[in-house]
N, CA, C and O atoms as a CHARMM CRD file, in Angstrom:
* protein
*
  316
    1    1 UNK  N     14.66200  62.18000 176.88100 PROA 1      0.00000
    2    1 UNK  CA    14.47900  61.51000 178.15500 PROA 1      0.00000
    3    1 UNK  C     14.72600  62.52600 179.27300 PROA 1      0.00000
    4    1 UNK  O     15.65200  63.33100 179.16900 PROA 1      0.00000
    5    2 UNK  N     13.91800  62.50800 180.34100 PROA 2      0.00000
    6    2 UNK  CA    14.11800  63.46700 181.42900 PROA 2      0.00000
    7    2 UNK  C     15.39000  63.17100 182.21800 PROA 2      0.00000
    8    2 UNK  O     15.91800  62.06000 182.18200 PROA 2      0.00000
    9    3 UNK  N     15.86400  64.17800 182.92300 PROA 3      0.00000
   10    3 UNK  CA    17.06700  64.03600 183.74500 PROA 3      0.00000
   11    3 UNK  C     16.75700  63.22400 184.99800 PROA 3      0.00000
   12    3 UNK  O     15.62400  63.20500 185.48100 PROA 3      0.00000
   13    4 UNK  N     17.78500  62.55400 185.51500 PROA 4      0.00000
   14    4 UNK  CA    17.68700  61.87700 186.80000 PROA 4      0.00000
   15    4 UNK  C     18.10000  62.91400 187.83700 PROA 4      0.00000
   16    4 UNK  O     19.23800  63.38300 187.83300 PROA 4      0.00000
   17    5 UNK  N     17.18200  63.26800 188.71700 PROA 5      0.00000
   18    5 UNK  CA    17.45700  64.28800 189.72600 PROA 5      0.00000
   19    5 UNK  C     17.97400  63.61700 190.98900 PROA 5      0.00000
   20    5 UNK  O     17.38900  62.65500 191.48700 PROA 5      0.00000
   21    6 UNK  N     19.10100  64.15200 191.50500 PROA 6      0.00000
   22    6 UNK  CA    19.77400  63.56600 192.65100 PROA 6      0.00000
   23    6 UNK  C     19.90500  64.61100 193.75000 PROA 6      0.00000
   24    6 UNK  O     20.22700  65.76600 193.47300 PROA 6      0.00000
   25    7 UNK  N     19.65900  64.21400 194.99000 PROA 7      0.00000
   26    7 UNK  CA    19.91500  65.05000 196.16000 PROA 7      0.00000
   27    7 UNK  C     20.98900  64.35200 196.99000 PROA 7      0.00000
   28    7 UNK  O     20.93900  63.13800 197.18900 PROA 7      0.00000
   29    8 UNK  N     21.95100  65.12100 197.46700 PROA 8      0.00000
   30    8 UNK  CA    23.06300  64.55700 198.23400 PROA 8      0.00000
   31    8 UNK  C     22.91500  64.90300 199.71300 PROA 8      0.00000
   32    8 UNK  O     22.66600  66.05400 200.07000 PROA 8      0.00000
   33    9 UNK  N     23.06900  63.90000 200.56200 PROA 9      0.00000
   34    9 UNK  CA    23.08500  64.12100 202.00200 PROA 9      0.00000
   35    9 UNK  C     24.54000  63.92900 202.41100 PROA 9      0.00000
   36    9 UNK  O     25.02800  62.80400 202.52400 PROA 9      0.00000
   37   10 UNK  N     25.21000  65.03600 202.62700 PROA 10     0.00000
   38   10 UNK  CA    26.63600  65.02100 202.92000 PROA 10     0.00000
   39   10 UNK  C     27.41400  65.35000 201.66700 PROA 10     0.00000
   40   10 UNK  O     27.20000  64.74800 200.61500 PROA 10     0.00000
   41   11 UNK  N     28.31200  66.30200 201.78100 PROA 11     0.00000
   42   11 UNK  CA    29.11400  66.74200 200.63600 PROA 11     0.00000
   43   11 UNK  C     30.57600  66.44600 200.94900 PROA 11     0.00000
   44   11 UNK  O     31.41700  67.34300 201.00600 PROA 11     0.00000
   45   12 UNK  N     30.85200  65.15500 201.15000 PROA 12     0.00000
   46   12 UNK  CA    32.21000  64.71700 201.45900 PROA 12     0.00000
   47   12 UNK  C     32.96200  64.30100 200.21100 PROA 12     0.00000
   48   12 UNK  O     32.61700  64.69500 199.09600 PROA 12     0.00000
   49   13 UNK  N     33.99800  63.49600 200.41700 PROA 13     0.00000
   50   13 UNK  CA    34.84700  63.06400 199.30900 PROA 13     0.00000
   51   13 UNK  C     34.08500  62.26000 198.26000 PROA 13     0.00000
   52   13 UNK  O     34.32000  62.43400 197.06500 PROA 13     0.00000
   53   14 UNK  N     33.18600  61.39200 198.68100 PROA 14     0.00000
   54   14 UNK  CA    32.42800  60.58600 197.71000 PROA 14     0.00000
   55   14 UNK  C     31.53700  61.47800 196.85700 PROA 14     0.00000
   56   14 UNK  O     31.46100  61.30400 195.64100 PROA 14     0.00000
   57   15 UNK  N     30.86400  62.43100 197.49200 PROA 15     0.00000
   58   15 UNK  CA    30.02200  63.36700 196.74200 PROA 15     0.00000
   59   15 UNK  C     30.87300  64.20200 195.79800 PROA 15     0.00000
   60   15 UNK  O     30.47500  64.45800 194.66200 PROA 15     0.00000
   61   16 UNK  N     32.04400  64.62800 196.26300 PROA 16     0.00000
   62   16 UNK  CA    32.94200  65.42200 195.43300 PROA 16     0.00000
   63   16 UNK  C     33.35900  64.64400 194.18500 PROA 16     0.00000
   64   16 UNK  O     33.30600  65.16800 193.07200 PROA 16     0.00000
   65   17 UNK  N     33.77200  63.39200 194.37800 PROA 17     0.00000
   66   17 UNK  CA    34.18600  62.56700 193.24300 PROA 17     0.00000
   67   17 UNK  C     33.00600  62.30100 192.30000 PROA 17     0.00000
   68   17 UNK  O     33.17300  62.30100 191.08000 PROA 17     0.00000
   69   18 UNK  N     31.82000  62.07600 192.86100 PROA 18     0.00000
   70   18 UNK  CA    30.62100  61.83300 192.05400 PROA 18     0.00000
   71   18 UNK  C     30.30900  63.04600 191.18100 PROA 18     0.00000
   72   18 UNK  O     30.07300  62.90400 189.98100 PROA 18     0.00000
   73   19 UNK  N     30.30600  64.21900 191.77100 PROA 19     0.00000
   74   19 UNK  CA    29.98300  65.44100 191.03000 PROA 19     0.00000
   75   19 UNK  C     31.03300  65.72700 189.97100 PROA 19     0.00000
   76   19 UNK  O     30.69800  66.07100 188.83800 PROA 19     0.00000
   77   20 UNK  N     32.30100  65.58500 190.33300 PROA 20     0.00000
   78   20 UNK  CA    33.36300  65.80500 189.35000 PROA 20     0.00000
   79   20 UNK  C     33.24900  64.79200 188.20900 PROA 20     0.00000
   80   20 UNK  O     33.48900  65.13100 187.05100 PROA 20     0.00000
   81   21 UNK  N     32.88400  63.55600 188.53600 PROA 21     0.00000
   82   21 UNK  CA    32.73800  62.52400 187.51200 PROA 21     0.00000
   83   21 UNK  C     31.59900  62.80200 186.55000 PROA 21     0.00000
   84   21 UNK  O     31.76400  62.66300 185.33800 PROA 21     0.00000
   85   22 UNK  N     30.43500  63.19800 187.07800 PROA 22     0.00000
   86   22 UNK  CA    29.32000  63.46000 186.16300 PROA 22     0.00000
   87   22 UNK  C     29.58600  64.70500 185.32300 PROA 22     0.00000
   88   22 UNK  O     29.11200  64.79600 184.19000 PROA 22     0.00000
   89   23 UNK  N     30.33000  65.65700 185.85700 PROA 23     0.00000
   90   23 UNK  CA    30.68400  66.83000 185.05700 PROA 23     0.00000
   91   23 UNK  C     31.67800  66.45000 183.96000 PROA 23     0.00000
   92   23 UNK  O     31.51900  66.85200 182.80700 PROA 23     0.00000
   93   24 UNK  N     32.69500  65.67800 184.31900 PROA 24     0.00000
   94   24 UNK  CA    33.72400  65.28500 183.34700 PROA 24     0.00000
   95   24 UNK  C     33.14800  64.37100 182.26900 PROA 24     0.00000
   96   24 UNK  O     33.28400  64.64900 181.07700 PROA 24     0.00000
   97   25 UNK  N     32.50700  63.28500 182.68700 PROA 25     0.00000
   98   25 UNK  CA    31.99600  62.32200 181.71600 PROA 25     0.00000
   99   25 UNK  C     30.78500  62.84500 180.96400 PROA 25     0.00000
  100   25 UNK  O     30.51700  62.40300 179.84600 PROA 25     0.00000
  101   26 UNK  N     30.04700  63.77800 181.55600 PROA 26     0.00000
  102   26 UNK  CA    28.90300  64.36900 180.87800 PROA 26     0.00000
  103   26 UNK  C     29.29800  65.21200 179.67500 PROA 26     0.00000
  104   26 UNK  O     28.50100  65.40200 178.75600 PROA 26     0.00000
  105   27 UNK  N     30.52900  65.71800 179.67800 PROA 27     0.00000
  106   27 UNK  CA    31.00900  66.55000 178.56100 PROA 27     0.00000
  107   27 UNK  C     31.55600  65.72300 177.40400 PROA 27     0.00000
  108   27 UNK  O     31.74300  66.23800 176.30200 PROA 27     0.00000
  109   28 UNK  N     31.81200  64.44400 177.65200 PROA 28     0.00000
  110   28 UNK  CA    32.31400  63.57200 176.59100 PROA 28     0.00000
  111   28 UNK  C     31.12400  63.09500 175.77500 PROA 28     0.00000
  112   28 UNK  O     30.19100  62.51100 176.32600 PROA 28     0.00000
  113   29 UNK  N     31.14400  63.33000 174.50300 PROA 29     0.00000
  114   29 UNK  CA    29.99200  63.05000 173.66000 PROA 29     0.00000
  115   29 UNK  C     29.61400  61.59100 173.51600 PROA 29     0.00000
  116   29 UNK  O     28.45500  61.23200 173.72200 PROA 29     0.00000
  117   30 UNK  N     30.55400  60.75500 173.17200 PROA 30     0.00000
  118   30 UNK  CA    30.25100  59.36300 172.83300 PROA 30     0.00000
  119   30 UNK  C     30.59200  58.43800 174.00200 PROA 30     0.00000
  120   30 UNK  O     31.57300  58.67500 174.70700 PROA 30     0.00000
  121   31 UNK  N     29.80200  57.39400 174.21500 PROA 31     0.00000
  122   31 UNK  CA    30.08400  56.45000 175.29800 PROA 31     0.00000
  123   31 UNK  C     31.46900  55.81500 175.19900 PROA 31     0.00000
  124   31 UNK  O     32.08800  55.51800 176.22100 PROA 31     0.00000
  125   32 UNK  N     31.95400  55.60600 173.98800 PROA 32     0.00000
  126   32 UNK  CA    33.27900  54.98500 173.85800 PROA 32     0.00000
  127   32 UNK  C     34.40000  55.90900 174.32800 PROA 32     0.00000
  128   32 UNK  O     35.52400  55.45100 174.53500 PROA 32     0.00000
  129   33 UNK  N     34.11300  57.20900 174.50200 PROA 33     0.00000
  130   33 UNK  CA    35.10600  58.14800 175.02600 PROA 33     0.00000
  131   33 UNK  C     35.16200  58.13800 176.54800 PROA 33     0.00000
  132   33 UNK  O     36.04800  58.76400 177.13000 PROA 33     0.00000
  133   34 UNK  N     34.25200  57.45300 177.19500 PROA 34     0.00000
  134   34 UNK  CA    34.16400  57.42600 178.65900 PROA 34     0.00000
  135   34 UNK  C     35.06600  56.34600 179.24400 PROA 34     0.00000
  136   34 UNK  O     34.59300  55.42700 179.91300 PROA 34     0.00000
  137   35 UNK  N     36.35000  56.45900 178.99400 PROA 35     0.00000
  138   35 UNK  CA    37.31400  55.49100 179.51600 PROA 35     0.00000
  139   35 UNK  C     37.32600  55.60600 181.03400 PROA 35     0.00000
  140   35 UNK  O     37.47400  56.69900 181.58100 PROA 35     0.00000
  141   36 UNK  N     37.16900  54.47800 181.70600 PROA 36     0.00000
  142   36 UNK  CA    37.15400  54.46800 183.15900 PROA 36     0.00000
  143   36 UNK  C     35.78600  54.14200 183.73800 PROA 36     0.00000
  144   36 UNK  O     35.67900  53.80800 184.91800 PROA 36     0.00000
  145   37 UNK  N     34.75200  54.23000 182.93600 PROA 37     0.00000
  146   37 UNK  CA    33.41900  53.85100 183.38900 PROA 37     0.00000
  147   37 UNK  C     33.09400  52.46000 182.88900 PROA 37     0.00000
  148   37 UNK  O     33.24100  52.17000 181.70200 PROA 37     0.00000
  149   38 UNK  N     32.66000  51.61200 183.77700 PROA 38     0.00000
  150   38 UNK  CA    32.31400  50.25000 183.38100 PROA 38     0.00000
  151   38 UNK  C     31.09300  50.25400 182.47600 PROA 38     0.00000
  152   38 UNK  O     31.07500  49.56500 181.45600 PROA 38     0.00000
  153   39 UNK  N     30.06800  51.02400 182.83900 PROA 39     0.00000
  154   39 UNK  CA    28.83600  51.10900 182.05800 PROA 39     0.00000
  155   39 UNK  C     28.52800  52.57000 181.76000 PROA 39     0.00000
  156   39 UNK  O     27.77200  53.19200 182.50700 PROA 39     0.00000
  157   40 UNK  N     29.08000  53.13400 180.70500 PROA 40     0.00000
  158   40 UNK  CA    28.82900  54.54800 180.42000 PROA 40     0.00000
  159   40 UNK  C     27.37600  54.84400 180.05400 PROA 40     0.00000
  160   40 UNK  O     26.93100  55.98600 180.16400 PROA 40     0.00000
  161   41 UNK  N     26.63900  53.82900 179.62200 PROA 41     0.00000
  162   41 UNK  CA    25.19800  53.97300 179.37000 PROA 41     0.00000
  163   41 UNK  C     24.50300  52.83700 180.10400 PROA 41     0.00000
  164   41 UNK  O     24.80800  51.66300 179.89400 PROA 41     0.00000
  165   42 UNK  N     23.56800  53.20400 180.96500 PROA 42     0.00000
  166   42 UNK  CA    22.85100  52.21300 181.74900 PROA 42     0.00000
  167   42 UNK  C     21.35900  52.51200 181.65000 PROA 42     0.00000
  168   42 UNK  O     20.91000  53.59000 182.04200 PROA 42     0.00000
  169   43 UNK  N     20.60700  51.57600 181.13500 PROA 43     0.00000
  170   43 UNK  CA    19.16100  51.74700 180.92000 PROA 43     0.00000
  171   43 UNK  C     18.87900  52.97500 180.06300 PROA 43     0.00000
  172   43 UNK  O     17.87700  53.66400 180.26100 PROA 43     0.00000
  173   44 UNK  N     19.76200  53.24300 179.11500 PROA 44     0.00000
  174   44 UNK  CA    19.58100  54.37800 178.21500 PROA 44     0.00000
  175   44 UNK  C     20.01800  55.71200 178.79800 PROA 44     0.00000
  176   44 UNK  O     19.87200  56.74600 178.14500 PROA 44     0.00000
  177   45 UNK  N     20.55000  55.70700 180.01400 PROA 45     0.00000
  178   45 UNK  CA    20.98500  56.94600 180.67700 PROA 45     0.00000
  179   45 UNK  C     22.50200  57.01100 180.73500 PROA 45     0.00000
  180   45 UNK  O     23.17400  55.99200 180.89200 PROA 45     0.00000
  181   46 UNK  N     23.03400  58.22400 180.60500 PROA 46     0.00000
  182   46 UNK  CA    24.47300  58.44300 180.68500 PROA 46     0.00000
  183   46 UNK  C     24.74400  59.52600 181.73700 PROA 46     0.00000
  184   46 UNK  O     23.79500  60.11500 182.25600 PROA 46     0.00000
  185   47 UNK  N     26.00100  59.80200 182.06300 PROA 47     0.00000
  186   47 UNK  CA    26.30200  60.81300 183.07600 PROA 47     0.00000
  187   47 UNK  C     25.69200  62.19000 182.78700 PROA 47     0.00000
  188   47 UNK  O     25.37200  62.92400 183.72200 PROA 47     0.00000
  189   48 UNK  N     25.53000  62.54400 181.52700 PROA 48     0.00000
  190   48 UNK  CA    24.95500  63.85800 181.20200 PROA 48     0.00000
  191   48 UNK  C     23.48000  63.95000 181.57300 PROA 48     0.00000
  192   48 UNK  O     22.90900  65.04000 181.58200 PROA 48     0.00000
  193   49 UNK  N     22.85700  62.80600 181.88200 PROA 49     0.00000
  194   49 UNK  CA    21.44500  62.77400 182.25600 PROA 49     0.00000
  195   49 UNK  C     21.23200  62.92900 183.76800 PROA 49     0.00000
  196   49 UNK  O     20.09300  62.88600 184.23400 PROA 49     0.00000
  197   50 UNK  N     22.30400  63.10600 184.53300 PROA 50     0.00000
  198   50 UNK  CA    22.21200  63.24100 185.98600 PROA 50     0.00000
  199   50 UNK  C     22.27800  64.71900 186.35000 PROA 50     0.00000
  200   50 UNK  O     23.15100  65.44800 185.87800 PROA 50     0.00000
  201   51 UNK  N     21.35500  65.14900 187.18700 PROA 51     0.00000
  202   51 UNK  CA    21.30200  66.54900 187.62300 PROA 51     0.00000
  203   51 UNK  C     21.22300  66.58200 189.15300 PROA 51     0.00000
  204   51 UNK  O     20.29500  66.02400 189.73700 PROA 51     0.00000
  205   52 UNK  N     22.18400  67.22900 189.79600 PROA 52     0.00000
  206   52 UNK  CA    22.16200  67.38800 191.24700 PROA 52     0.00000
  207   52 UNK  C     21.26800  68.58500 191.55300 PROA 52     0.00000
  208   52 UNK  O     21.55300  69.70500 191.12800 PROA 52     0.00000
  209   53 UNK  N     20.18600  68.34400 192.29200 PROA 53     0.00000
  210   53 UNK  CA    19.21200  69.40400 192.55300 PROA 53     0.00000
  211   53 UNK  C     19.28100  69.92500 193.99200 PROA 53     0.00000
  212   53 UNK  O     18.76500  71.00500 194.27800 PROA 53     0.00000
  213   54 UNK  N     19.90800  69.17700 194.89400 PROA 54     0.00000
  214   54 UNK  CA    20.02400  69.62100 196.28700 PROA 54     0.00000
  215   54 UNK  C     21.20500  68.91900 196.93100 PROA 54     0.00000
  216   54 UNK  O     21.56400  67.80100 196.56300 PROA 54     0.00000
  217   55 UNK  N     21.80300  69.60100 197.90400 PROA 55     0.00000
  218   55 UNK  CA    22.90300  69.00800 198.66300 PROA 55     0.00000
  219   55 UNK  C     22.85500  69.56300 200.08000 PROA 55     0.00000
  220   55 UNK  O     22.64200  70.75900 200.28300 PROA 55     0.00000
  221   56 UNK  N     23.05600  68.68900 201.05200 PROA 56     0.00000
  222   56 UNK  CA    22.98100  69.06900 202.45700 PROA 56     0.00000
  223   56 UNK  C     24.25900  68.65100 203.16600 PROA 56     0.00000
  224   56 UNK  O     24.81400  67.58900 202.88500 PROA 56     0.00000
  225   57 UNK  N     24.72500  69.49100 204.08900 PROA 57     0.00000
  226   57 UNK  CA    25.88300  69.17100 204.91400 PROA 57     0.00000
  227   57 UNK  C     25.79000  69.98300 206.18800 PROA 57     0.00000
  228   57 UNK  O     25.04900  70.96400 206.24700 PROA 57     0.00000
  229   58 UNK  N     26.54600  69.58100 207.22300 PROA 58     0.00000
  230   58 UNK  CA    26.53400  70.31300 208.49000 PROA 58     0.00000
  231   58 UNK  C     27.86200  71.01900 208.76300 PROA 58     0.00000
  232   58 UNK  O     27.98300  71.74300 209.75200 PROA 58     0.00000
  233   59 UNK  N     28.84300  70.82100 207.91200 PROA 59     0.00000
  234   59 UNK  CA    30.15400  71.44400 208.09100 PROA 59     0.00000
  235   59 UNK  C     30.05000  72.94200 207.81500 PROA 59     0.00000
  236   59 UNK  O     29.54700  73.35400 206.76900 PROA 59     0.00000
  237   60 UNK  N     30.53000  73.75400 208.75800 PROA 60     0.00000
  238   60 UNK  CA    30.44800  75.21400 208.61800 PROA 60     0.00000
  239   60 UNK  C     31.13100  75.73100 207.35600 PROA 60     0.00000
  240   60 UNK  O     30.71600  76.74800 206.80000 PROA 60     0.00000
  241   61 UNK  N     32.17100  75.04200 206.90300 PROA 61     0.00000
  242   61 UNK  CA    32.89100  75.47200 205.71400 PROA 61     0.00000
  243   61 UNK  C     32.16000  75.17100 204.41200 PROA 61     0.00000
  244   61 UNK  O     32.57600  75.61400 203.34100 PROA 61     0.00000
  245   62 UNK  N     31.07500  74.41800 204.50900 PROA 62     0.00000
  246   62 UNK  CA    30.33200  74.03200 203.31000 PROA 62     0.00000
  247   62 UNK  C     28.92900  74.63100 203.25900 PROA 62     0.00000
  248   62 UNK  O     28.38400  74.86300 202.18000 PROA 62     0.00000
  249   63 UNK  N     28.35300  74.87800 204.42700 PROA 63     0.00000
  250   63 UNK  CA    26.97700  75.39300 204.50000 PROA 63     0.00000
  251   63 UNK  C     26.90200  76.78800 203.88700 PROA 63     0.00000
  252   63 UNK  O     27.71700  77.65700 204.19600 PROA 63     0.00000
  253   64 UNK  N     25.93100  76.99100 203.02800 PROA 64     0.00000
  254   64 UNK  CA    25.71200  78.29600 202.41100 PROA 64     0.00000
  255   64 UNK  C     26.57200  78.57400 201.19000 PROA 64     0.00000
  256   64 UNK  O     26.44000  79.62800 200.56700 PROA 64     0.00000
  257   65 UNK  N     27.44100  77.65300 200.84500 PROA 65     0.00000
  258   65 UNK  CA    28.29900  77.84100 199.66700 PROA 65     0.00000
  259   65 UNK  C     27.70600  77.13600 198.46400 PROA 65     0.00000
  260   65 UNK  O     26.92300  76.19500 198.59100 PROA 65     0.00000
  261   66 UNK  N     28.09400  77.61200 197.30100 PROA 66     0.00000
  262   66 UNK  CA    27.72600  76.93500 196.06600 PROA 66     0.00000
  263   66 UNK  C     28.33800  75.54300 196.09300 PROA 66     0.00000
  264   66 UNK  O     29.42400  75.34700 196.63800 PROA 66     0.00000
  265   67 UNK  N     27.64900  74.58800 195.51000 PROA 67     0.00000
  266   67 UNK  CA    28.12900  73.21100 195.52300 PROA 67     0.00000
  267   67 UNK  C     29.50000  73.08000 194.87000 PROA 67     0.00000
  268   67 UNK  O     30.30600  72.24700 195.28200 PROA 67     0.00000
  269   68 UNK  N     29.76700  73.89800 193.85600 PROA 68     0.00000
  270   68 UNK  CA    31.07500  73.84300 193.18300 PROA 68     0.00000
  271   68 UNK  C     32.20700  74.25700 194.12500 PROA 68     0.00000
  272   68 UNK  O     33.35400  73.86800 193.90400 PROA 68     0.00000
  273   69 UNK  N     31.91400  75.02700 195.15800 PROA 69     0.00000
  274   69 UNK  CA    32.91100  75.40600 196.16800 PROA 69     0.00000
  275   69 UNK  C     32.92300  74.40100 197.31400 PROA 69     0.00000
  276   69 UNK  O     33.98800  74.03000 197.80700 PROA 69     0.00000
  277   70 UNK  N     31.74500  73.96300 197.73600 PROA 70     0.00000
  278   70 UNK  CA    31.62600  73.07200 198.89000 PROA 70     0.00000
  279   70 UNK  C     32.32900  71.73800 198.67100 PROA 70     0.00000
  280   70 UNK  O     32.85000  71.16000 199.62400 PROA 70     0.00000
  281   71 UNK  N     32.35600  71.23800 197.44200 PROA 71     0.00000
  282   71 UNK  CA    32.99000  69.92600 197.21700 PROA 71     0.00000
  283   71 UNK  C     34.50200  69.98300 197.40600 PROA 71     0.00000
  284   71 UNK  O     35.14000  68.94000 197.54600 PROA 71     0.00000
  285   72 UNK  N     35.08400  71.17300 197.41200 PROA 72     0.00000
  286   72 UNK  CA    36.52900  71.30300 197.61000 PROA 72     0.00000
  287   72 UNK  C     36.88000  71.87000 198.98900 PROA 72     0.00000
  288   72 UNK  O     38.05700  72.07100 199.28800 PROA 72     0.00000
  289   73 UNK  N     35.87800  72.12800 199.83100 PROA 73     0.00000
  290   73 UNK  CA    36.12300  72.71000 201.14900 PROA 73     0.00000
  291   73 UNK  C     36.73000  71.65600 202.08100 PROA 73     0.00000
  292   73 UNK  O     36.44300  70.46500 201.96400 PROA 73     0.00000
  293   74 UNK  N     37.56400  72.11500 202.99400 PROA 74     0.00000
  294   74 UNK  CA    38.16900  71.24300 203.99700 PROA 74     0.00000
  295   74 UNK  C     37.06300  70.55800 204.81300 PROA 74     0.00000
  296   74 UNK  O     36.09000  71.23000 205.15500 PROA 74     0.00000
  297   75 UNK  N     37.15000  69.32300 205.12900 PROA 75     0.00000
  298   75 UNK  CA    38.29200  68.43000 205.05300 PROA 75     0.00000
  299   75 UNK  C     38.33200  67.55400 203.80500 PROA 75     0.00000
  300   75 UNK  O     39.10200  66.59500 203.75800 PROA 75     0.00000
  301   76 UNK  N     37.51700  67.86300 202.78800 PROA 76     0.00000
  302   76 UNK  CA    37.56300  67.07800 201.54600 PROA 76     0.00000
  303   76 UNK  C     38.95700  67.12700 200.94900 PROA 76     0.00000
  304   76 UNK  O     39.63600  68.15200 201.00500 PROA 76     0.00000
  305   77 UNK  N     39.37400  66.00800 200.37900 PROA 77     0.00000
  306   77 UNK  CA    40.68200  65.96600 199.74100 PROA 77     0.00000
  307   77 UNK  C     40.67500  65.16600 198.44400 PROA 77     0.00000
  308   77 UNK  O     41.72700  64.71600 197.98900 PROA 77     0.00000
  309   78 UNK  N     39.48900  64.98300 197.83800 PROA 78     0.00000
  310   78 UNK  CA    39.43100  64.29300 196.53400 PROA 78     0.00000
  311   78 UNK  C     39.98100  65.24300 195.46900 PROA 78     0.00000
  312   78 UNK  O     39.49100  66.36300 195.32300 PROA 78     0.00000
  313   79 UNK  N     41.00200  64.79600 194.72200 PROA 79     0.00000
  314   79 UNK  CA    41.59700  65.70900 193.72700 PROA 79     0.00000
  315   79 UNK  C     40.65700  66.04000 192.58700 PROA 79     0.00000
  316   79 UNK  O     41.02200  66.79200 191.68400 PROA 79     0.00000
């Protein structure tokens, strides 16, 4: 099945938590290991099927940085 491609407008706390979640849950092999997700498989898709292809923000501390750095840049505070 092809990946679900996602573009983010704004790389704030919600985007940070979303990206961290798809990375964490995407590494867990079986749906029963995804404790904390109400629906670990939805319409045959799981977190490992989500691919972030673009992200946009206007904060100087995030613009031009890799997304893995931008999600932790100030003023984000999602652990």
